[in-house]
TORNU-844454 format. One record per residue (C-alpha): chain; z, x, y; residue number from 0. Coordinates in Angstrom, 2 decimals. Example, Ala and Ser with C-alpha at 12.3 -4.5 7.8 and 13.67 -1.06 7.14 Angstrom:
TORNU-844454
REC  kolpa        z        x        y  zaro
REC      A     7.80    12.30    -4.50     0
REC      A     7.14    13.67    -1.06     1
This chain:
TORNU-844454
REC  kolpa        z        x        y  zaro
REC      A     1.90    -8.60    18.19     0
REC      A     2.35    -7.34    14.65     1
REC      A    -0.29    -9.81    13.51     2
REC      A    -2.89    -7.42    14.90     3
REC      A    -2.04    -5.09    12.01     4
REC      A    -3.35    -7.66     9.53     5
REC      A    -6.79    -6.50    10.62     6
REC      A    -8.07    -3.86     8.15     7
REC      A    -9.22    -1.36    10.75     8
REC      A    -6.00    -1.66    12.76     9
REC      A    -3.95    -1.30     9.57    10
REC      A    -5.70     1.99     8.81    11
REC      A    -4.91     3.18    12.33    12
REC      A    -1.24     2.27    11.76    13
REC      A    -1.15     4.39     8.59    14
REC      A    -2.62     7.21    10.66    15
REC      A     0.29     6.85    13.08    16
REC      A     2.74     7.31    10.19    17
REC      A     1.10    10.63     9.27    18
REC      A     1.01    11.62    12.95    19
REC      A     4.75    11.10    13.37    20
REC      A     5.36    13.02    10.14    21
REC      A     3.19    15.84    11.49    22
REC      A     5.07    15.97    14.79    23
REC      A     8.43    15.85    13.01    24
REC      A     7.53    18.68    10.66    25
REC      A     6.05    20.90    13.37    26
REC      A     8.99    20.42    15.73    27
REC      A    11.32    21.37    12.88    28
REC      A     9.57    24.68    12.31    29
REC      A     7.05    23.64     9.66    30
REC      A     3.82    23.97    11.62    31
REC      A     1.58    24.32     8.57    32
REC      A     3.08    21.25     6.89    33
REC      A     2.83    19.34    10.16    34
REC      A    -0.84    20.22    10.48    35
REC      A    -1.42    19.21     6.86    36
REC      A    -0.01    15.77     7.67    37
REC      A    -1.93    15.52    10.94    38
REC      A    -5.21    16.14     9.15    39
REC      A    -4.65    12.81     7.37    40
REC      A    -4.36    11.13    10.76    41
REC      A    -7.60    12.89    11.68    42
REC      A    -9.72    11.57     8.82    43
REC      A    -8.12     8.12     8.92    44
REC      A    -9.21     8.00    12.56    45
REC      A   -12.80     8.10    11.31    46
REC      A   -12.22     5.52     8.60    47
REC      A   -10.74     2.93    10.95    48
REC      A   -13.86     3.07    13.09    49
REC      A   -16.06     2.85    10.01    50
REC      A   -14.20    -0.23     8.74    51
REC      A   -14.26    -1.79    12.21    52
REC      A   -18.05    -1.45    12.36    53
REC      A   -18.49    -2.83     8.83    54
REC      A   -16.27    -5.86     9.49    55
REC      A   -17.17    -6.56    13.13    56
REC      A   -18.67    -9.95    12.28    57
REC      A   -15.54   -11.05    10.43    58
REC      A   -12.81    -9.76    12.73    59
REC      A   -10.65   -12.28    14.53    60
REC      A   -10.90   -12.60    18.33    61
REC      A    -9.02    -9.86    20.17    62
REC      A    -8.73    -7.53    17.17    63
REC      A   -11.46    -5.18    18.39    64
REC      A   -10.01    -4.87    21.91    65
REC      A    -6.54    -4.22    20.51    66
REC      A    -7.94    -1.72    18.02    67
REC      A    -9.75     0.21    20.73    68
REC      A    -6.52     0.82    22.67    69
REC      A    -4.45     1.34    19.50    70
REC      A    -6.92     3.97    18.31    71
REC      A    -6.96     5.64    21.74    72
REC      A    -3.24     6.35    21.62    73
REC      A    -3.67     7.86    18.15    74
REC      A    -6.42    10.09    19.53    75
REC      A    -4.03    11.32    22.19    76
REC      A    -1.38    12.18    19.60    77
REC      A    -3.49    14.07    17.09    78
REC      A    -6.09    15.39    19.51    79
REC      A    -3.96    16.43    22.49    80
REC      A    -0.20    16.15    22.03    81
REC      A     0.07    17.79    18.61    82
REC      A    -2.18    20.78    19.38    83
REC      A    -0.34    21.32    22.69    84
REC      A     3.00    21.43    20.87    85
REC      A     1.61    23.87    18.30    86
REC      A     0.28    26.14    21.06    87
REC      A     3.73    26.30    22.69    88
REC      A     5.50    26.81    19.36    89
REC      A     3.20    29.64    18.31    90
REC      A     3.39    31.18    21.77    91
REC      A     7.19    30.81    21.74    92
REC      A     7.18    29.21    25.15    93
REC      A     5.22    31.98    26.88    94
REC      A     3.54    31.43    30.24    95
REC      A     0.15    31.70    28.54    96
REC      A     1.04    29.02    26.02    97
REC      A     2.19    26.77    28.86    98
REC      A    -1.08    27.31    30.71    99
REC      A    -3.14    26.59    27.59   100
REC      A    -1.17    23.42    26.83   101
REC      A    -1.48    22.25    30.45   102
REC      A    -5.24    22.78    30.51   103
REC      A    -5.64    21.06    27.14   104
REC      A    -3.60    18.00    28.14   105
REC      A    -5.46    17.57    31.43   106
REC      A    -8.89    18.08    29.89   107
REC      A    -8.04    15.86    26.93   108
REC      A    -6.76    13.04    29.15   109
REC      A    -9.90    13.25    31.28   110
REC      A   -12.05    13.28    28.14   111
REC      A   -10.36    10.22    26.63   112
REC      A   -10.49     8.32    29.92   113
REC      A   -14.18     9.09    30.28   114
REC      A   -14.91     7.92    26.74   115
REC      A   -12.84     4.76    27.26   116
REC      A   -15.06     3.79    30.18   117
REC      A   -18.44     5.22    29.18   118
REC      A   -18.41     5.39    25.39   119
REC      A   -21.08     7.03    23.26   120
REC      A   -24.59     7.78    24.46   121
REC      A   -27.43     5.47    23.43   122
REC      A   -28.11     7.67    20.39   123
REC      A   -24.45     7.57    19.21   124
REC      A   -23.41    10.97    20.55   125
REC      A   -20.32    12.11    22.45   126
REC      A   -20.68    13.72    25.85   127
REC      A   -18.67    16.91    25.54   128
REC      A   -16.62    17.98    22.54   129
REC      A   -14.35    15.08    21.44   130
REC      A   -10.60    15.68    21.17   131
REC      A   -10.83    14.97    17.45   132
REC      A   -11.93    18.60    17.04   133
REC      A    -8.53    19.90    18.16   134
REC      A    -6.52    19.30    14.97   135
REC      A    -9.21    20.92    12.77   136
REC      A    -9.12    23.92    15.12   137
REC      A    -5.35    24.14    14.67   138
REC      A    -5.91    24.16    10.90   139
REC      A    -8.59    26.86    11.11   140
REC      A    -6.40    29.07    13.30   141
REC      A    -3.47    28.69    10.91   142
REC      A    -5.66    29.63     7.95   143
REC      A    -6.87    32.68     9.90   144
REC      A    -3.37    33.81    10.85   145
REC      A    -3.00    36.35     7.99   146
REC      A    -6.03    38.32     9.23   147
REC      A    -4.96    38.42    12.89   148
REC      A    -2.29    40.79    14.15   149
REC      A     1.03    39.12    14.86   150
REC      A     1.09    40.38    18.44   151
REC      A    -2.40    39.11    19.25   152
REC      A    -2.21    35.80    17.39   153
REC      A    -0.45    33.69    20.09   154
REC      A    -3.01    34.83    22.68   155
REC      A    -5.89    34.07    20.30   156
REC      A    -4.58    30.54    19.81   157
REC      A    -4.09    29.97    23.54   158
REC      A    -7.53    31.30    24.47   159
REC      A    -9.25    29.30    21.72   160
REC      A    -7.78    26.07    23.08   161
REC      A    -8.51    26.93    26.69   162
REC      A   -12.17    27.33    25.69   163
REC      A   -12.08    24.06    23.75   164
REC      A   -10.47    22.30    26.72   165
REC      A   -13.39    23.37    28.90   166
REC      A   -15.82    22.07    26.29   167
REC      A   -14.00    18.73    26.26   168
REC      A   -15.07    18.02    29.83   169
REC      A   -18.53    19.55    29.85   170
REC      A   -21.45    17.18    30.26   171
REC      A   -24.10    19.55    28.93   172
REC      A   -23.11    19.25    25.26   173
REC      A   -23.88    16.21    23.12   174
REC      A   -22.05    15.92    19.79   175
REC      A   -23.07    13.43    17.08   176
REC      A   -20.32    11.03    16.03   177
REC      A   -19.03    11.42    12.47   178
REC      A   -20.39     8.31    10.80   179
REC      A   -21.88     7.08     7.55   180
REC      A   -22.10     9.69     4.80   181
REC      A   -20.42    12.28     7.02   182
REC      A   -17.10    10.40     6.81   183
REC      A   -16.40    10.97     3.08   184
REC      A   -17.52    14.59     3.46   185
REC      A   -15.11    15.08     6.37   186
REC      A   -12.38    13.34     4.35   187
REC      A   -12.78    15.63     1.34   188
REC      A   -12.80    18.70     3.60   189
REC      A    -9.68    17.51     5.46   190
REC      A    -7.79    16.82     2.23   191
REC      A    -8.77    20.24     0.83   192
REC      A    -7.57    22.06     3.96   193
REC      A    -4.47    19.86     4.12   194
REC      A    -3.61    20.78     0.53   195
REC      A    -4.08    24.48     1.27   196
REC      A    -1.83    24.34     4.32   197
REC      A     0.77    22.27     2.46   198
REC      A     0.90    24.78    -0.40   199
REC      A     1.32    27.63     2.07   200
REC      A     3.94    25.72     4.01   201
REC      A     6.09    25.21     0.93   202
REC      A     6.06    28.93     0.03   203
């Protein structure tokens, strides 16, 4: 089974898993900003593995693409659904509202990923509904905005923001272009910049 990781795209996904576990570990140990900084690396690596897979599709060994599709899907669940849900509950300190937001996000995210697994992109390379890959960037944005939001209102703001995003995950009226080509290095630079900002704040 480990031979599947000799494939370049699958190897990139595996590195993304390492950052994902680091992000979960840090967040669950009270370092939410550092955890998000790590998870942003999983986020942009998730775009690079698809880019490499497309560039090497004619040279990949049989079975690598099918394995990579499932392998990548589990990574999407971790950084796009599981991690944000944990952050919501941590910020909400286990409140009923944080539970409701996490529940809605997990259900909507699971439906969204299952739909994409079976239907895929539209003919013009767009997602139907907002992809779950937008969840970790939203966590980062909300953390950066925390100093300008009152402490009492902040947990509710986070919960409501993700309830809205959960609804957008399963809508069929929105089409979102996939991040491909030149957009990937731009997204990578932005993710590293935000990750560095969060990491510096997390160490203070």
